[in-house]
N, C-alpha and C positions, 0 to 999 in steps of 0.2 A: 505494500500499499504505499503511496506517495502523498502526501498533504503539502500542499503551496502556502507559503508566506509571502504574498507581494510587497515590494518596495514601500509601495504606496500606503501601505497599511500599518508600516512602523511608526514608531513614537519620533517626534522632531522638535528640535529645539535650536533655534538661530539666536546666538548671543551676541552676534556683530564679528569678534574673533574668533569664533567658534560657529560650525555650521554642522550639527551632528544629528545621525539617526541612529535610533535606537531599535534593534531587532527584538529584545525582550525588555520587560519593565526596567527602568533605570531612572535615577535622579526623580525629577517631576511628572515622568510618564509611567503611569500605572496601569495594567491591564492584568487581571487575574489570570486570565487565559494564556497569557504569553509571560510567564515569570523564568522561564529558561528552558531547557532541552536536556533532560537526564543530567550529567554533571555539567553542560554547556550553560553557564548563568548569564553571558553579556557578550553581544557583538554591536560594537558601535562603530559606525561608521563616521570618521570625523575629517572636518577641513578645516586648518587652522590658518588664519590670516598670516601673512609676513609680521614678524616681530612677537606676534601672540603665542599663548602657552598656559600651561598649568602650572601654577606656583606649587610650591612644595607642600605636599599632602601626605596622609599616611594610609596605608593599606594592612591587612593581616588576613592570613588565612585563605588566600587566593593565588591561583596560577594565573599570572598575566602575561599574554603573549601579544606582541605588537608586530602588525604587517605592514610595513610602507607601502602606498601604490605609486604616489608621485611625490617629490620633493625629498625633505631630509627632517628627520626629528632629532633634536637634542635630549638626551636622557642623563639626567645627573639623580643619584641616591644617597643615602645615609650609611650604605655599604663602602662607599669610596668610589663606586662606579661613575665614570664619566665616558659617554659614547654618542656618536650620531649614528642613526639608524636610516639605513637608504633603500631603495626598491631592490628587491631580493632579499634582504635581510630579514631574519626572525629572530625578535628578542623575546627572552623569557625571563619574567622576574618572579621569584617565589616569595611572596609577602612572609608568609610563615607566621611566626612570633611576633612579627611588626617590621615594616620599613616605611621611611619617608623618601619620596622620590619628586622630581620635577620633569617636565616634559615641554620643551618649546622648538616652535620652528626654528630650524637653524638658520635661516635665510630672512634678510630684512626685506626681500623683492619678490620672493616667489612664495605660494601657498604648499602647503604641505598635506598630502590626503593619505589617510591611513585608517588601519583596522584595528580597534583593541577589542582584545578577546579575553575574557575571564573563565576559567574552568575552576571549579570547585575542586580541592584538594581531598585525598584520600582520606586524610585526618587533619584535626588541626596540630599547630605546635610544630610544624617543620623549621628548620633553620632556615632563615633567609637567603636567597642565592640570586646568582644573576648569570645569563647566558646568553650568547650573540653569535648567530651564524650564519653565512652567506649561501644563497642556492641560486645559481645562475639560471637564465633563462632554457639554456640548453637543457639542464637537467629536468625542467617541467615541462619541457615542449612535448605535447600530445601524449602526456602520462600524468599519473598521480604520483608525486613526488612525495615521501616521506619527512616532514620537516619538524614534527615533534611526537613523542613516545614517553612510555613510562621509563624504558630502559636505554634511551639515549642511542637505538640500533642505525644502522645505515646513516651515521653521521648527523641524525636529527638531535635537536635540543631536547632535554628532559623535563617533562613534566609530573608531578606527584598526583598522578591519576590513572585509571584503567581507561585512557585514552589515547588516539593517534589524531596529528593532523596531517592531513595532505594536501597539497596545492599542485595547480595544472593549469596548464596554457593550452587552448585548443582553437583551430580554425580549421574549416573546410572538412574534409574526410577523415581528420585527427579523430581518435575514438578510445574512451577508456572505460573498463568494467572493474567494479569493485564489491566483490562477495563478503557479507556480514556473516561472521559467526552467530549461531542460535543464541536467541537472547539479547543480541545488540542492536542498536539502530545507528542509523547515519544522518547528519545535517548538513546539506550542501547548501554552500552561500556563495552566489554568483557577484565577484567584486567588480567586475567589468565586463562589458561585451554583453553577447548574448550565447545560449548553448540549450540543447534539449537535454532534460534529466529525465529518463524513463518516459520519452516521448512529451514530456511537458515542456514547451517553451517557456524559459526564463530569460529576464535581462537583468541589467546590473542592479544589486540591492535586493533583487528576491532570493528566496532560498526555498528549500524542499526537505522534509522530514521523509526518511525512507526507512523500510522495517526489513529490508531483506536484501536486495540486489540493486547496485546503480548502476546506470548505463548512462554514459556521456558521450553526446555526437552532436554534428552539425553545430560546431563553434563557430563564431564569428569574433575574433578578436577577444576570446572569453578568458577570463582569469578566474579561478574556481578554489575553494577551499571546502574539502570535504572532512567533516568530524566523525570518527567511527567511535561510538561510546558504548561503554559496557552498562 
């Protein structure tokens, strides 16, 4: 079974310096029907104006994954980490027992467009941690590249949850399939472009919940994230 969540049905907040769409309930957007999907709690699509950003704030007991689509995102945290995240990079910050961080557009002239994903950890109280890896376009072209997992296999970043995140780029005849193990489910988020998911046409911002087998095809400049969740 495939259930579609359309882009226009997401929550939306425009703060001037920040234009944000919320797939699940977040901040002032609350919908009891959309509180998350299994351990996947947040997918925010954020566009931050030049020079804008999130000043230092705290998190705890959450796996936070940032995926930049355009521009550059500057990160600093209380663990002493300072980095710039660019397209192709996947950043994982485990908030664990508590961490403070800030995120700013690294450019004074260009916007930054990114996805911030929150996955609930397998238990509270993990030691805070940070990881960042780059996955080039060739590694995602026409396939689902593993970018996050519980064991860091295949060069993916490590998250404290029985979940995997895959990223793919699809055009034309390129096609990928993903079979779910019994009892698992997938959330497919289209970051940009358009693609068919199990025969349903999805465009940027759309998503699909799938309970058995995922087929991605007929892509048009599509960038896709697939979450395989226990």
